[in-house]
C-alpha positions as CSV (number, residue, x, y, z in Angstrom):
1,M,0.0,0.0,0.0
2,K,1.3,3.4,-0.9
3,D,1.7,6.1,1.7
4,K,-0.7,9.0,2.0
5,V,0.5,12.3,3.3
6,L,-1.4,14.8,5.4
7,I,0.1,18.3,4.7
8,A,-0.2,20.1,8.1
9,N,0.7,23.6,6.9
10,R,-0.4,26.5,4.7
11,G,0.9,29.0,2.1
12,E,3.6,28.3,-0.5
13,I,5.1,25.4,1.5
14,A,1.8,23.5,1.4
15,V,1.8,23.9,-2.4
16,R,5.4,22.8,-2.7
17,I,4.7,19.7,-0.6
18,M,1.7,18.9,-2.8
19,R,3.9,19.0,-5.9
20,A,6.6,16.9,-4.3
21,C,4.0,14.2,-3.4
22,D,2.7,14.3,-7.0
23,D,6.3,13.8,-8.2
24,L,6.7,10.8,-5.9
25,G,3.3,9.3,-6.9
26,L,1.9,9.8,-3.3
27,D,-1.7,10.7,-2.5
28,Y,-2.2,13.6,0.0
29,V,-4.7,15.8,1.7
30,V,-4.4,19.3,2.9
31,V,-6.0,21.2,5.9
32,Y,-7.0,24.8,6.0
33,T,-8.6,27.4,8.3
34,T,-11.5,29.7,7.3
35,A,-9.0,32.5,6.7
36,D,-7.2,30.5,4.1
37,E,-10.2,29.4,1.9
38,D,-8.9,31.5,-1.0
39,S,-5.3,30.1,-0.8
40,Q,-4.1,28.0,-3.7
41,H,-3.4,25.0,-1.6
42,V,-7.1,24.9,-0.8
43,R,-8.5,25.9,-4.2
44,L,-6.5,23.2,-6.0
45,N,-7.9,20.5,-3.7
46,K,-11.5,21.4,-2.8
47,D,-13.1,20.0,-5.8
48,N,-11.4,16.6,-5.4
49,N,-12.2,16.3,-1.7
50,K,-8.6,16.6,-0.6
51,A,-9.1,19.8,1.5
52,Y,-10.4,19.6,5.1
53,R,-11.1,22.6,7.3
54,V,-9.7,22.7,10.8
55,S,-10.0,25.3,13.6
56,S,-6.3,25.9,13.7
57,Y,-3.1,24.7,12.2
58,T,-1.8,24.3,15.7
59,D,-4.6,22.1,17.1
60,P,-3.1,18.6,17.2
61,N,-6.4,16.9,17.8
62,D,-7.9,18.6,14.7
63,I,-4.9,17.6,12.6
64,L,-5.0,14.0,13.8
65,S,-8.7,13.6,13.3
66,V,-8.3,14.5,9.7
67,A,-5.4,12.1,9.3
68,D,-7.5,9.3,10.8
69,Y,-10.6,10.1,8.8
70,T,-8.7,10.2,5.5
71,K,-6.5,7.2,6.3
72,C,-3.3,9.1,6.0
73,T,-0.1,7.2,6.9
74,A,2.3,10.2,7.2
75,I,2.2,13.8,8.3
76,H,4.4,16.6,6.7
77,P,4.6,19.6,9.1
78,G,6.3,21.9,6.6
79,Y,8.1,24.7,8.6
80,G,6.8,26.5,11.6
81,F,3.7,25.1,13.5
82,F,4.5,21.5,14.4
83,S,7.8,21.1,12.4
84,E,10.1,21.3,15.5
85,D,7.6,20.2,18.1
86,F,9.1,17.0,19.5
87,R,6.0,16.3,21.5
88,F,3.8,16.3,18.4
89,A,6.4,14.2,16.5
90,R,6.5,11.7,19.4
91,R,2.7,11.6,19.7
92,V,2.1,10.8,16.0
93,T,4.6,8.0,16.0
94,V,3.6,6.2,19.3
95,R,-0.2,6.5,19.1
96,D,-2.3,3.3,18.5
97,R,-2.7,4.3,14.9
98,S,0.9,5.5,14.3
99,L,1.9,7.8,11.5
100,T,5.3,8.6,10.0
101,F,6.5,12.1,11.0
102,I,8.2,13.6,7.9
103,G,11.3,15.0,9.7
104,P,13.9,13.6,12.1
105,N,13.0,11.3,14.9
106,W,11.4,13.0,17.9
107,E,14.4,12.4,20.2
108,V,16.7,14.2,17.8
109,I,14.2,17.1,17.5
110,K,14.1,17.3,21.3
111,N,17.9,17.2,21.8
112,L,18.8,19.7,19.1
113,G,15.8,21.9,19.8
114,D,17.4,22.7,23.1
115,K,20.0,25.4,22.2
116,I,21.8,24.9,25.5
117,N,22.1,21.2,25.0
118,T,23.2,21.7,21.4
119,K,25.9,24.1,22.5
120,R,27.1,21.7,25.2
121,V,27.3,18.8,22.8
122,A,29.1,20.9,20.2
123,N,31.6,22.0,22.7
124,R,32.4,18.5,23.7
125,L,33.0,17.7,20.0
126,G,35.4,20.6,19.6
127,I,32.9,22.5,17.4
128,P,33.2,26.3,17.9
129,T,30.2,28.0,19.5
130,I,29.7,31.6,20.6
131,P,32.0,32.3,23.6
132,G,30.1,32.1,26.8
133,T,28.2,29.7,29.1
134,D,26.8,26.4,27.8
135,G,24.3,26.2,30.7
136,P,22.3,28.4,33.0
137,I,23.9,30.3,35.8
138,Y,22.0,31.1,39.0
139,N,24.8,32.6,41.1
140,E,25.4,36.3,40.6
141,M,29.1,36.2,41.6
142,E,29.8,33.3,39.3
143,A,28.0,35.1,36.5
144,E,30.0,38.3,37.0
145,E,33.3,36.4,36.8
146,V,32.2,34.9,33.4
147,A,31.1,38.4,32.2
148,A,34.5,39.9,33.2
149,D,36.4,37.2,31.4
150,L,34.4,37.6,28.2
151,L,34.9,41.4,28.2
152,E,38.6,41.1,28.8
153,S,39.0,38.5,26.1
154,Q,37.4,40.8,23.6
155,A,39.6,43.7,24.6
156,Q,42.7,41.5,24.1
157,Q,41.5,40.6,20.6
158,G,41.3,44.2,19.8
159,I,37.5,44.2,19.4
160,K,36.2,47.7,19.5
161,G,33.4,48.3,21.9
162,P,33.4,44.9,23.6
163,S,30.0,43.8,25.0
164,I,28.1,40.7,26.2
165,L,24.6,39.6,26.1
166,V,22.8,38.5,29.3
167,K,19.9,36.1,28.3
168,A,17.1,34.3,30.1
169,A,18.1,30.7,29.6
170,A,14.4,29.6,29.3
171,G,13.6,32.4,26.9
172,G,13.2,32.5,23.2
173,G,12.2,34.7,20.3
174,G,14.5,37.5,21.4
175,M,12.8,37.9,24.8
176,G,14.7,38.5,28.0
177,I,18.0,39.6,26.4
178,E,20.0,42.6,27.6
179,E,23.4,44.0,26.5
180,V,26.2,44.9,28.9
181,K,29.2,47.0,27.8
182,Q,30.8,47.8,31.1
183,I,31.4,45.3,33.9
184,E,30.1,48.0,36.4
185,Q,26.6,47.6,34.8
186,F,26.6,43.8,35.0
187,R,25.0,43.1,38.4
188,R,22.1,45.4,37.8
189,V,21.4,43.9,34.4
190,Y,21.9,40.4,35.7
191,R,19.3,40.9,38.4
192,Q,16.9,42.5,36.0
193,V,17.1,39.6,33.5
194,Q,16.9,37.0,36.3
195,N,13.8,38.6,37.8
196,Y,12.2,38.8,34.3
197,A,13.1,35.1,33.7
198,K,11.5,34.0,37.0
199,R,8.3,35.9,36.2
200,Q,7.9,34.9,32.6
201,F,9.4,31.4,32.5
202,G,9.5,30.2,36.1
203,D,13.2,29.7,35.8
204,G,15.8,32.3,36.9
205,G,18.7,30.7,34.9
206,V,20.8,33.2,32.9
207,L,23.1,32.7,30.0
208,I,26.0,34.9,29.2
209,E,27.5,35.2,25.7
210,Q,29.8,37.4,23.8
211,C,27.9,39.9,21.7
212,L,28.9,39.5,18.0
213,R,28.1,42.5,15.8
214,D,30.0,42.4,12.5
215,Y,29.2,39.0,11.2
216,N,27.4,37.0,8.4
217,H,24.7,34.5,9.0
218,L,25.4,31.3,7.1
219,E,23.7,27.9,6.9
220,V,24.7,24.4,5.9
221,Q,22.1,22.2,4.2
222,L,22.3,18.5,5.2
223,V,20.3,15.6,4.0
224,C,20.6,12.4,6.0
225,S,18.8,9.0,5.9
226,R,17.7,6.5,8.5
227,H,20.4,4.2,7.3
228,G,23.3,6.3,8.6
229,E,24.0,8.0,5.2
230,R,24.8,11.7,5.2
231,A,25.4,14.4,2.5
232,H,25.4,18.1,2.2
233,F,24.0,20.5,-0.4
234,G,26.4,23.3,0.3
235,T,26.1,26.6,2.1
236,R,23.9,29.7,1.9
237,N,24.0,33.2,3.3
238,C,21.0,34.6,5.1
239,T,22.4,37.8,6.6
240,I,19.9,40.3,5.1
241,Q,17.0,40.2,7.6
242,S,14.2,42.4,8.9
243,T,14.3,44.1,12.3
244,G,12.5,41.1,13.7
245,R,15.3,38.8,12.4
246,Q,13.1,37.4,9.6
247,K,15.2,36.6,6.5
248,R,14.4,38.6,3.4
249,V,17.3,37.9,0.9
250,E,19.3,34.7,0.8
251,A,22.1,33.5,-1.5
252,A,24.2,30.5,-2.2
253,P,27.0,29.7,-1.9
254,G,27.6,31.3,1.6
255,F,30.5,33.5,0.4
256,D,31.7,34.8,-3.0
257,N,34.9,36.7,-3.5
258,S,33.3,38.7,-6.3
259,C,31.1,40.4,-3.7
260,F,33.6,41.3,-1.1
261,S,37.3,41.2,-0.2
262,Y,37.3,38.9,2.8
263,D,40.0,39.0,5.5
264,F,40.1,35.2,5.4
265,D,40.1,32.2,3.1
266,S,36.4,32.1,2.4
267,K,36.5,28.6,0.8
268,E,38.3,27.2,3.8
269,V,35.8,28.7,6.2
270,L,32.9,27.2,4.2
271,R,34.7,23.8,4.2
272,K,35.1,24.0,8.0
273,I,31.4,24.7,8.7
274,V,30.3,21.9,6.5
275,D,32.7,19.5,8.2
276,Y,31.7,20.6,11.6
277,S,28.0,20.3,10.7
278,L,28.5,16.7,9.4
279,K,30.4,15.9,12.6
280,L,27.5,16.9,14.8
281,A,25.0,15.2,12.6
282,D,26.9,12.0,12.8
283,H,27.2,12.2,16.5
284,V,23.5,12.6,17.1
285,N,22.5,10.1,14.3
286,Y,20.6,12.8,12.4
287,D,18.2,11.1,10.0
288,N,16.4,13.6,7.7
289,V,16.8,17.1,6.2
290,G,18.2,19.7,8.5
291,T,20.0,23.1,8.6
292,W,23.0,24.0,10.7
293,E,23.1,27.7,11.4
294,W,26.4,29.5,11.7
295,I,27.7,33.0,12.5
296,V,31.0,33.9,10.8
297,A,32.8,36.9,12.2
298,R,34.7,39.4,10.0
299,D,38.0,37.7,10.8
300,G,36.6,34.4,9.5
301,R,35.9,32.7,12.9
302,P,32.8,30.5,12.7
303,Y,30.4,29.9,15.6
304,L,27.6,27.3,15.6
305,L,24.3,29.1,16.4
306,E,21.7,26.4,16.3
307,V,20.3,23.5,14.4
308,N,16.9,23.7,12.6
309,T,15.4,20.1,12.5
310,R,13.1,20.8,9.6
311,I,12.9,21.9,6.0
312,Q,13.5,25.6,5.7
313,V,11.9,28.3,3.6
314,E,15.2,28.8,1.7
315,N,16.0,25.2,1.0
316,D,15.8,25.8,-2.8
317,V,18.6,28.4,-2.7
318,S,20.9,25.5,-2.0
319,A,19.2,23.1,-4.5
320,R,19.6,25.6,-7.3
321,I,23.4,25.4,-7.2
322,S,23.5,21.7,-6.6
323,Y,23.3,19.0,-9.4
324,L,22.6,15.3,-9.2
325,K,23.1,13.6,-12.6
326,G,22.9,17.0,-14.2
327,E,19.6,18.0,-12.5
328,Q,18.8,20.4,-9.6
329,P,17.4,18.3,-6.8
330,N,14.1,18.9,-5.0
331,L,14.9,18.8,-1.3
332,I,11.3,18.6,-0.2
333,R,11.0,15.5,-2.3
334,E,14.2,14.1,-0.7
335,Q,12.8,14.9,2.8
336,I,9.6,12.9,2.1
337,R,11.4,10.0,0.5
338,L,14.0,9.6,3.3
339,A,11.4,10.0,6.0
340,L,9.5,7.0,4.5
341,G,12.6,4.9,4.9
342,E,14.3,5.0,1.6
343,K,18.1,5.2,1.2
344,L,20.0,8.2,0.0
345,K,20.8,6.5,-3.4
346,Y,23.8,8.9,-4.0
347,S,27.1,9.8,-2.5
348,Q,28.6,13.2,-1.7
349,K,31.0,12.8,-4.7
350,E,28.0,12.6,-7.0
351,I,26.7,16.1,-5.9
352,K,28.2,18.8,-8.1
353,F,28.1,22.5,-7.3
354,K,27.8,25.1,-10.0
355,G,26.9,28.8,-10.2
356,S,25.0,31.1,-7.8
357,S,21.4,31.5,-6.7
358,I,19.4,34.1,-4.9
359,E,16.0,33.9,-3.0
360,L,13.9,37.0,-2.5
361,R,11.0,36.9,0.0
362,L,8.2,39.0,-1.3
363,V,6.1,40.3,1.6
364,A,3.3,42.8,1.8
365,E,4.9,45.2,4.3
366,D,6.4,48.7,4.7
367,A,10.1,47.9,4.9
368,Y,10.9,51.5,5.7
369,R,8.6,51.7,8.7
370,G,9.7,48.8,10.8
371,F,8.5,46.2,8.3
372,A,4.9,46.8,9.3
373,P,2.5,44.3,7.7
374,W,0.1,45.5,5.0
375,I,-3.4,44.0,4.8
376,G,-5.7,44.4,1.9
377,T,-6.7,42.8,-1.5
378,I,-4.4,41.9,-4.3
379,T,-6.0,42.6,-7.7
380,Q,-3.0,42.0,-10.0
381,F,-0.2,39.5,-9.4
382,S,2.1,38.4,-12.2
383,F,5.7,37.5,-12.8
384,P,7.9,37.0,-15.9
385,K,8.6,33.5,-17.1
386,E,12.3,32.7,-17.3
387,D,14.1,29.4,-17.4
388,W,16.5,30.7,-14.8
389,A,13.8,31.6,-12.2
390,A,11.1,30.0,-10.1
391,V,8.2,31.4,-8.2
392,Y,6.6,29.7,-5.2
393,T,3.3,31.2,-4.0
394,H,-0.1,30.4,-2.6
395,V,-1.6,33.6,-4.1
396,P,-3.9,33.0,-7.1
397,F,-3.1,34.7,-10.4
398,D,-6.6,34.6,-11.9
399,R,-8.7,36.4,-9.3
400,P,-8.5,38.9,-6.4
401,Y,-6.9,37.7,-3.2
402,I,-7.6,39.0,0.3
403,I,-4.5,38.8,2.5
404,P,-5.5,37.1,5.8
405,S,-4.8,39.2,8.8
406,E,-4.2,36.1,10.9
407,Y,-0.9,35.3,9.4
408,D,2.3,37.0,8.2
409,P,1.6,38.7,4.8
410,N,4.1,36.6,2.9
411,L,3.2,36.6,-0.8
412,A,5.9,34.6,-2.7
413,L,9.4,33.3,-2.9
414,L,11.3,34.4,-6.0
415,L,14.3,32.2,-6.9
416,V,16.8,33.2,-9.6
417,W,20.1,31.6,-10.5
418,G,23.1,32.1,-12.9
419,E,26.6,31.1,-13.8
420,S,28.0,33.7,-11.3
421,M,26.7,35.8,-8.4
422,E,26.9,38.9,-10.6
423,E,24.7,37.3,-13.2
424,A,22.3,36.1,-10.5
425,K,22.0,39.6,-9.1
426,K,21.5,41.1,-12.5
427,R,18.7,38.6,-13.2
428,A,17.2,39.3,-9.8
429,R,16.9,43.0,-10.6
430,A,15.4,42.3,-13.9
431,F,12.9,39.9,-12.4
432,L,11.8,42.3,-9.7
433,D,11.4,45.1,-12.3
434,A,9.1,42.9,-14.4
435,T,7.0,41.8,-11.4
436,V,3.5,43.3,-11.3
437,I,1.6,43.6,-8.0
438,E,-1.5,45.8,-7.6
439,G,-4.1,46.1,-4.9
440,N,-5.7,48.3,-2.3
441,N,-6.5,48.3,1.4
442,A,-9.9,49.1,3.0
443,K,-9.1,52.8,2.7
444,G,-8.4,52.5,-1.0
445,E,-4.7,53.1,-0.5
446,P,-2.4,51.2,-2.9
447,I,-0.6,48.0,-1.9
448,L,2.7,48.2,0.0
449,T,5.3,45.5,-0.7
450,N,9.1,45.1,0.0
451,V,10.0,44.9,-3.7
452,A,12.1,48.2,-3.6
453,Y,13.8,47.0,-0.4
454,L,14.7,43.7,-2.0
455,R,16.2,45.4,-5.0
456,E,18.2,47.9,-2.9
457,N,19.7,45.1,-0.8
458,L,21.1,43.0,-3.6
459,D,24.4,44.8,-3.5
460,R,24.8,44.0,0.2
461,L,24.7,40.2,-0.5
462,L,27.7,38.3,1.0
463,T,29.4,41.4,2.3
464,F,30.4,42.6,5.8
C-alpha cells in the first residue's frame, strides 16, 4: 500500500509539498482554516475532496482527526507550526494508529531543539560556538566572573566596543535579552534579567555570551537517511533580515569573492562549517533534512548558532546550485522520500556545485517603517517566465486575493540563479522590475510591498 500524506501547513510550503507528493506518486490531503479558503493549496484540492477545514493549524487533535478520517499514513509539518515540536512528533509515532512524521525522529528534535544542549554537545566535540556559558547560571558572583572574562578576552583581541549579552536561559524569540558594555553595569542587568526570567518562564537561569556584531549568518544544508547516510548540499548566506530577524534575501554559496574582499580564506571557512555540521549530525544520528546555522565573524571565525530540525523556507537556494546527474534536486521530495525509509541513493561525490542563486522573500509590508505588515486585497499578481527563475506562492493569479490578517503577509518566494553571483544579481533586478503587484486596502490606499527594499539590498549580499 502506498503512503498517503497529510500536509499540516499552509501557504507556499503546502503547495510545494503537494507538488513533491505528486512527483513521488503519493496521495495527499491538505488542511486549512476559514481565513485560508482562497489560498491556492485549498483551491487546488477542494473539488477533489482533498481539502479539510480545521479550527487551527496548531490544534493537534484537529490535525490527527483529519489524518485518521482520510486514512493518511504520514504527516508533513512543513516549517513553523509542528515542524520542530518533539511532543507532536512523538505523539504521532507512538499512538495506536501510528503515523510517519516527515522529519527527524522525535528524540533528535528534542535534543537539538534545546539550544543549551546543542551548544554543550558541540563544545564536547570541539565544534566552535559563541563564547560564553553552555548552561544556565543562577549565582550572581559566578555570572559576574564569566562576564568579566568575556569582556577582557574581547579587549585582548582588539575588538572595538566589547560587550556581552545576558539572556534568560528559558527564553526564546528575542525575549529576556540585555546587552552589557561595562562590567560595572553587570550586576544590575543580571538581576533585571533574572527577575524577568522568573516571572515569565518560572526559571531564573541566565546565559552569558559574547555579543557579536560584525558577522554574516550562514547555513549548511544537510540531507541524512535513517540508514546512517549523510550528505550536504552546500552553504547559503541569510544575513539580510528584517528588524524582527526574519530573513528577506538569501544567496548560495555562503561567500563569494566577487562580492567582497574577505580577510580570510572564504572557501576554507565554508569547508570547515560543512565538516563541523556533518560531525555533529553523525554524533546525534541525524536522519532527515536539516540546517546547521552559523555565525561567521569578519575575521573568519565560525560559531555554531543552532540546528533547525526541519525543511527551511530557503531550501531551494541550496538546491539551485546543486546538481545530481545534471539536474537540480528537489529537497522537499528528498525529505519525504527519506522519512518514508528510503536510502540516499547517491554519495557526496555525485553532488556537483555550479553557479550562484538568490532567493527574494516577497512580503506585503512597509520595509521602511519597521516592516509593518500591509493588509488588503491583491488585484493583479504576475511574474515574468524565465528558465533561470522559479516562483513559489499560494496567491492565485486569476482572481483577487484578500491577504489574511491572521498570518504573516508573505506573498511569494522568488528564486533566480546564474553562472555567477553577478549574473544572479542582474537577473534578480530584472525579475523584480518585471513583477506586477497591484491592490488596495480598505481605505483605497495602494498596496505596499518590499520589492524596492529587496532590489536595494542585492548589492549587500555576502558582504560585511
